[in-house]
SERO-30792 format. One record per residue: residue in three letters; x, y, z of N, C-alpha, C, CB in turn. Coordinates in steps of 0.05 Angstrom, whole numbers, plus 5000, padded with zeros to 4 digits. Glycine has a CB too. Layout:
BEGIN
AlaXYZXYZXYZXYZ
...
% end
This chain:
BEGIN
Met462054694710463354444723464554534752465954324702
Lys464454284767465054374797468254344797463454174822
Gln469254534810472554494811473154314839474354834813
Ile475154214835476654004856476454114882479753964850
Thr475853914899475553984927478254014942473753764941
Ile478654074963481054074979481453754988480454285006
Gln479153594993479753344999480653194978477953235010
Gln480053244955481053114931484053174927479453204906
Ile484953404932487253514927489053384951487053824926
Lys488253334970489753184992489852914988488653215018
Arg487552744979487952474968489552424948485952374962
Ile489752624930491752604907494452574915491752844890
His495552764930498252804940498552584958498653064953
Thr496952474975497552224991498051984974495252155009
Leu496251944952496351754934499151774919493951764916
Lys499851984909502052024892504651914911502152364881
Asn504451984932507051944950506951594958506952174982
Leu504351504959503951184964504851044938500651084971
Ala504751164910505051034892508251094881502751084875
Asn509551244899512751344895512651464863515451044899
Leu510751634862510751784838512652004843507951884829
Asp514852064828516452304830514652554817519452244815
Glu516052764822514453004811514453024782515453284821
Ile516752924766516752954740514752764732519352924729
Asn514052524732512352314721509652444734513151974731
Tyr509352564758506952624761505952834742506552694786
Arg507453034742506753244725506253134694508953454727
Leu507652944688507052824657504652704660509252604644
Leu503552534678501152454684498752664679501152364709
Leu499452884694497053064695496853174665497353304720
Asn499153244653499053404627498153144604502353574620
Ser499252934607498252704586495352664589499652424590
Lys494152604609491652514613489652764616491652344637
Phe490252984623488653204634489253474618489253224665
Asn491453484606492653724591492553884615490953854562
Lys493253874643493754044659496154044675492054054671
Asn497554274688499854234705500154224730501154364701
Ser497454234744497154204766494354124778498054394774
Ser494353944800491753814808490254054816491953594833
Lys490554274820488754474828487054584802490554714842
Asp488254544780486954604756484754454746488754604738
Leu484254134760482853954752479953994762484153724758
Thr477653904746475253954756474753674775473054024731
Glu472453714790472153524809471753234793469753594829
Ala470753184777470652934758473452874749468752964731
Gln474853024739477752974731478952864754479453234722
Ala478853004777480252934805479152644808479453154833
Ser476752564804476052284814477652074793472452224814
Val477552174769478851954757481551964759478251934731
Leu482952164767486152154777486451994800487452444784
Ile484552054819484651904847484551574840481752014866
Gln482751494821482351194814485351114805479851144790
Met486751264783488751194774491151114791489151364760
Leu491051354811493251364830493151134854493451644842
Asn490451054854490050874876490550604862487050914890
Lys490350534839490750294823494350274825489250344787
Leu495650504821498650524819499350474855499850904803
Ala497850594868498750594897498250294912497050844912
Asn496950164899495949914910496549634893492949954913
Lys497749724871499449514854501049344870501249644834
Asp500449134869502148874881502348904914505548864868
Arg500449084927500249064952498948794965498849284958
Ala499748714990498648505003495448475002499648525030
Thr494148274996491448304998490248275024490348124982
Asp487848335030486648365059486748115068483648485062
Lys486247875047486247585062489347515069484947315040
Gln491347625055494147545063495147675089496147635040
Ile493547905094494448095115492447935140493648485107
Arg490047825135489047755159490047455170486147775155
Arg490947295144492447055152495247105169493146895126
Leu496347285159498947365171498947445202499947585155
Glu496947635203495947755229495147495248493347975223
Leu493747345240492747135252494746955260491047035237
Leu496646845243498646665249500446805270500046565225
Phe501247045265503747145282501947205310505547475267
Asn499947285313498647275342498247065358496347355342
Lys498446815342497646565349500746465360496146395321
Ile502546505344505246395354506846625370507146285327
Tyr506446865367507547075385505347275397509747235368
Pro504147165413501547305424502247645437500147085451
Asn504747645449505547885465507748045449506847795495
Glu508147985418510148115407509348305386511947955398
Glu510948505376509848685353510648585329510648965353
Ile508948595309508848465281510948625270506048475264
Lys511448895271513149085258515948985259512849355271
Glu516648865282519248785290519848545279519548765316
Phe518148375272517848105260518248165230514747955268
Ile517448325220517248425194520148525185515148645192
Thr520948725202523948825199525848575200524749035223
Glu525548385220527548225225528048005199526948105252
Glu525347965192525347725170526147875140521947565169
Leu525048105134524948205108527348415112521848325098
Lys528248515129530648715133529949005118533748575118
Val527049045125525749285117524149365138524349275093
Lys524049655141521749745159519449845147522549945175
Lys517149625151514649655140512249595154514549535119
Thr510349695153507749635165506649365151505649895161
Val504549225164503449025149501749125125501848875166
Lys500749355127499049495101501149545077497449825109
Gln504149565087505749635063506549375049508249805071
Leu506349165061507748935045506948935018507148655056
Thr508448815000507948674976506648394980510348654961
Thr505148294962504048064959506347844963502648054932
Lys508547914947510747724949512047724981513147814926
Glu511747944996513047975022511847785042512848265033
Ala509047865038506847755053506847475051504447845046
Ser506947345024506947025025509346925034506546894997
Lys511647095035514346975051513746965078517147145048
Leu512847195089512247165119510346955129511047415129
Ile508146945109506346725118507446445118504046725101
Tyr509346405094510746135093512346075118512746115069
Ile514046285131515746285148514446205178517046555146
Leu511746355178510146265201509046045203508246405205
Glu508045945176506945665181509045465185505345585158
Gln511345495180513545315182514545315213515945405162
Ile514345535229514645575255512245415269514645875261
Glu510345455258507745335272507645015269504845475256
Lys508744915244509244615244511144575264510244495217
Trp513144725265515944605282514944595309519144805280
Lys513044815320512244795346510244525353510745075353
Lys508744495334506844295334508144025339505344285309
Gly510343985325511943745325513843695351513543765299
Gln513743885369515743875393514243755410516844125404
% end
């Protein structure tokens, strides 16, 4: 069996952080699913399974690509020379990039921008 690759180890730790998985729960996951204490002890195939699992956790409730495109399109149409990160921070009171938004947050921002667009058309 092939051992885990360096790239897989890096990907696992990146996804672990994106999924906000603390060290205790991460170790519990490794132990319960693979009977291992460290990702370095996984095989390449096991690492692939873990990466898929962590991907699902990390992307759970993330804004969809369609939402992101709609949000960026509306924002750039209304505020062509401004930074979207500032808009996100101002409206949601959190510092996030577009890719870090949840589906609920993206929906809220899209709604706000649609209302601004309607208001501007009515002027």
